[in-house]
C-alpha positions, -999 to +999 in steps of 0.1 A: +067-583+611+074-620+607+109-622+593+109-658+584+102-662+547+068-676+538+065-704+513+054-692+479+035-715+455+048-721+420+018-703+405+024-672+427+061-673+419+053-672+382+029-643+386+054-623+407+082-629+381+060-618+352+048-587+371+083-575+377+090-575+340+070-543+336+090-525+363+106-492+355+141-493+343+143-526+325+173-530+302+168-524+264+151-552+245+182-557+223+203-565+254+210-602+264+194-594+298+157-591+288+144-583+323+158-571+356+182-597+372+172-612+405+194-610+435+195-635+464+213-618+492+231-635+521+248-620+552+227-590+542+231-568+573+212-536+569+214-539+531+241-515+519+253-539+491+218-548+482+208-511+478+238-506+455+226-534+433+190-522+434+199-487+424+219-502+394+187-519+381+184-553+398+155-567+418+161-579+453+144-613+454+155-629+487+173-617+518+190-638+545+203-624+577+207-642+610+210-612+633+174-599+640+184-562+647+202-560+614+173-575+595+150-551+613+172-522+602+171-536+566+133-536+566+130-502+584+153-484+559+135-498+529+102-486+544+116-451+550+129-450+514+096-464+500+114-494+484+093-526+480+100-556+501+122-583+485+102-603+459+103-635+480+106-619+514+131-623+542+146-653+559+159-647+595+181-677+601+214-694+597+226-696+561+234-733+567+196-739+568+195-729+532+217-759+522+194-787+535+159-795+546+127-775+539+145-742+536+170-756+512+143-771+491+123-739+491+153-719+480+159-743+452+123-738+441+128-700+440+160-702+421+147-727+396+115-708+390+136-677+382+157-696+357+127-711+340+114-676+335+148-667+319+158-644+347+195-638+354+200-650+390+228-637+412+239-645+447+257-618+466+272-618+501+301-610+523+305-637+550+316-623+584+353-618+583+370-614+618+386-648+614+405-636+583+412-601+595+448-593+606+433-570+633+406-596+642+406-631+656+427-646+628+413-681+633+408-686+595+387-713+580+384-731+614+368-701+632+330-699+635+329-670+611+355-686+588+333-716+583+306-694+569+327-686+538+328-724+531+290-727+536+284-698+512+305-714+485+288-747+491+255-730+487+266-714+454+278-747+441+245-764+450+221-738+437+242-727+407+231-691+403+242-675+370+267-654+389+279-646+424+297-620+443+319-630+473+332-601+494+358-603+522+387-586+540+421-585+523+435-608+549+418-637+531+436-627+499+470-616+512+478-638+542+496-670+532+477-694+555+443-679+545+452-676+508+454-714+506+419-717+519+408-690+494+424-709+465+405-740+476+372-722+474+380-710+439+389-745+428+356-758+442+338-731+422+357-739+391+347-776+395+311-764+397+313-747+364+322-711+373+347-689+356+361-665+383+380-632+385+391-614+416+403-579+426+414-561+457+392-531+454+392-499+474+358-482+481+374-448+474+378-458+438+341-457+434+336-423+450+331-433+487+350-410+511+368-439+527+400-459+523+385-494+525+402-523+508+382-555+502+387-586+481+359-592+456+356-626+439+331-625+410+321-657+392+298-664+362+286-698+354+300-710+321+266-718+307+257-681+310+290-664+305+287-641+274+324-638+269+358-647+284+359-638+321+392-621+315+372-594+297+355-584+330+364-548+333+369-540+370+376-504+363+346-497+341+327-478+368+355-465+390+361-428+393+396-429+406+412-462+396+445-478+404+452-459+436+448-424+420+425-412+448+452-418+474+479-399+455+464-364+457+481-338+479+459-346+509+465-324+540+483-338+570+472-338+606+469-303+622+458-289+656+420-287+661+403-256+647+366-248+643+371-236+607+396-245+581+398-235+545+394-260+517+428-270+502+434-268+465+441-297+441+421-323+459+388-340+448+364-324+472+338-351+465+360-376+484+362-356+516+344-360+549+332-324+548+316-329+514+296-359+526+287-344+559+272-315+540+257-336+513+238-358+538+230-328+561+243-350+590+234-324+616+197-327+608+196-364+598+173-387+619+204-404+633+223-372+641+219-376+679+228-413+679+263-412+692+282-426+722+285-399+748+321-395+761+328-404+796+364-414+801+386-402+773+371-368+769+405-352+775+419-373+746+391-362+724+402-326+729+439-331+722+441-355+692+451-336+661+426-333+633+435-360+608+456-380+632+446-416+624+480-432+632+467-453+661+444-482+662+419-463+683+410-427+687+414-418+650+404-382+644+388-376+610+402-348+587+373-327+572+392-321+540+403-357+536+387-392+532+381-414+563+401-445+573+382-477+571+349-476+589+353-505+614+335-497+646+346-525+667+376-538+687+378-505+705+382-485+672+369-450+678+365-424+651+364-388+664+347-358+649+371-336+630+369-308+655+342-315+682+352-335+713+331-365+706+328-397+686+311-394+652+273-399+651+255-427+632+245-402+606+281-393+600+291-429+598+264-436+572+277-406+552+312-422+553+297-453+538+284-431+510+247-440+516+220-417+503+208-390+526+174-407+528+188-439+544+183-441+581+185-467+609+156-472+634+159-451+666+152-480+689+183-500+677+211-501+703+241-479+695+263-509+694+241-526+668+239-494+648+276-489+646+282-526+640+259-528+610+274-496+596+309-509+600+301-543+585+284-529+554+298-525+519+299-488+509+269-481+488+288-465+459+312-494+457+282-519+456+265-499+429+297-496+408+303-533+410+266-540+401+269-518+370+301-536+360+284-570+362+255-557+340+280-545+314+296-579+314+264-598+308+252-573+282+285-576+263+295-540+268+332-535+258+333-568+241 
């Protein structure tokens, strides 16, 4: 499949836009949003965030991902789940190409055509974040990945979608030297006409079995903002808001045991065991995709269940949530009681993806775990998408 987006004529764009109006699940006619909003996705990876928006009622219009194996996984997973291709296709290339030249002009045509047709247009993306991560390279705005955050904001300011979502690690938000850069981005967006609000969210708040904090910056262009941005209700679709999920009497680390009874007074739906069962990870197509232990097998056999105190060799606790899924920089997550690393199927479950989601068998294990670790947990993406719909539909006003 050719992953470079083909050029679409204005006539074809109009036909495509009108055709999608009859799609199942459109908002009610009395809502301000009269047809499904269109999403332009950047740094898309295998599409976890996109899937969350799609399941909340949006249409994926355009997908940009530079890493071919990730884009292949995106296409493969959609085919397996019988989800249509993005309305305007895929662009396999550097996001900077979307700013200038033919690709930039083409993107402008797509965005403007959607606006003429009165579609709500959103840009979503999480620029690669190692340069802002405390555990990563920490090069900030001057690192190769750090520069991508600036390019993404430049693109938003140029194309002026009705809203945008910017996702990144908490280091961009909490580290003093990076915070200054973040404030500069927000000032640039304000000058371009956006009202913004931000929150440090945790994926577990939305029902994902994972303690994963990320900064989310949401902005709505003032020409389309239905009410004061301060009314944006971040907790409208959270299940365990304001740290509640982390305050239950979760069990501590214990010696390895094949069976272990379920503790009382915990939300089972947030546990590893629940999601492994829910996704039937032992029979999932990616069940056998796992790194085979060579050196380190003895350590796999001795680390207590639930001991995640070290940077690497964190053993999951079956009746507890997972630490952040970040499968890089030598971080290893071990099965709760088996002497091995977790499988790709198990990692997908930790990211709260539907059972039907799978990665292609011919991907390398490194690319599989990298795209899983980079992704936004599906339930967090869906909850955020629903909150944005509420905002534009005036819910809670």
